[in-house]
C-alpha positions, 0 to 999 in steps of 0.5 A: 313706491318712495316718493322723492321730493326735488325742486331742481331747476326751479326758483322760490321767492319767500317772504319774511325768508330770513328768520323763524318759520320763512328761513326754515321754508328757504332752507328746506327748499334749497335743499330739495334743490331750489334756488332761493330769494329770500325777503327780509324787512329789516333784519338784513344780517339774518336774511344775509345767513340765510342766504349763504346757508343756502349758497354753501348747499350749491344753490343760488341765493340773494336777499332782497328788502322790501316791505310787503305792504308797500307796493311799490317795494313790491314791484322793485322786488318783483322786477330784481328778483327775475332779472337776478333768477329769470322766473318765479316758480314758487311763491311762498307769501309767509311774512307776516305781524301780530295783532296786539292782543287787544279787544275790539273796543279797545284796539288802535283804529288803525291796526286793521289796516296795518295787519291786513296790509302784511297778510292780505293786501300784500300777498295780493299784490305780490301775486299780480305781480308774478303770475303773469310770468308764473303761467309761462312754465307749465307749473307753478305753486303758490302757498300762503301761511296763514294759522290755525287762529282762523279755525278757533277765532279767539277773543282779543285777536281780530284783526289777525285772525280777519287778515288771516281769513281775508288770505286764505280766500285769496288763496282758495280764489286763486286755486280755481282762477289758475289751475287752468294754467297749471298754478297749484295754490295752497294754505298752510296753518301752523299752531303755536310754533317756536319762533320769535314771534311764537315765544312773544305770544306765549309770554303773553299768554302766561308761559314765558317758556315754551318748554313748559307746553311742551307736555300739553302739545301733540307728540309731547313738543311744541311745533318746530319751524321745520315741520311747516317746512316739510309741508310746504315742500311736499306741497309745492313739488312734484310729488304733489301732482293733484292737490290744489286748493288745501288748507293744511293744519300743522298742529300735529290733529289739535290739542 
């Protein structure tokens, strides 16, 4: 039996949805039939371009500026999205920032709080704001976009690894707390992916061109944002009726 992914009649909010992985997730959910609220922080032009592309598919879409680490911004955005769309059925906590690649002893004392604010406290507060209305719809889905960094804990990235690990703890807790309300919560953990952030990270590691990494990557290519988006779309769809609380690594099976 063929599995059809349909999100018709559902509304998704994607944080960091204007560029990179978030943009691909927003577009993939729209292709599957969802209306999409696109959150961005600074790049209004990119957000508007993503919204325009979604609207061209015949879906509703709006862009919302909010810093996810700011509770007041999240309260305002949540109210605006619910006013414009009437509901949020799917929440994708994708917004993220990298740490600065220093050893623990050399890190700026304020960096852990800055990175945790985006990856942990933002998703915590946004879930807190949106889950109550999500419970009323019979089916709700939350996806945390984490990283394979939490499986490797490489040197020179403690704030990022700490933050993503805490995000995963939040997801796994919600998976148990909210399943009785029909809400499924998952973690999707990409490897190095071809985005603006991915290019910066690879350059910091000495690979100025991601194409130089294709031959050493699974399936002969670096992961693409669309690879991550495809997993998210499956997890939040009716094609997934019984899977909950999983951490899916989008890494081609590892190096």
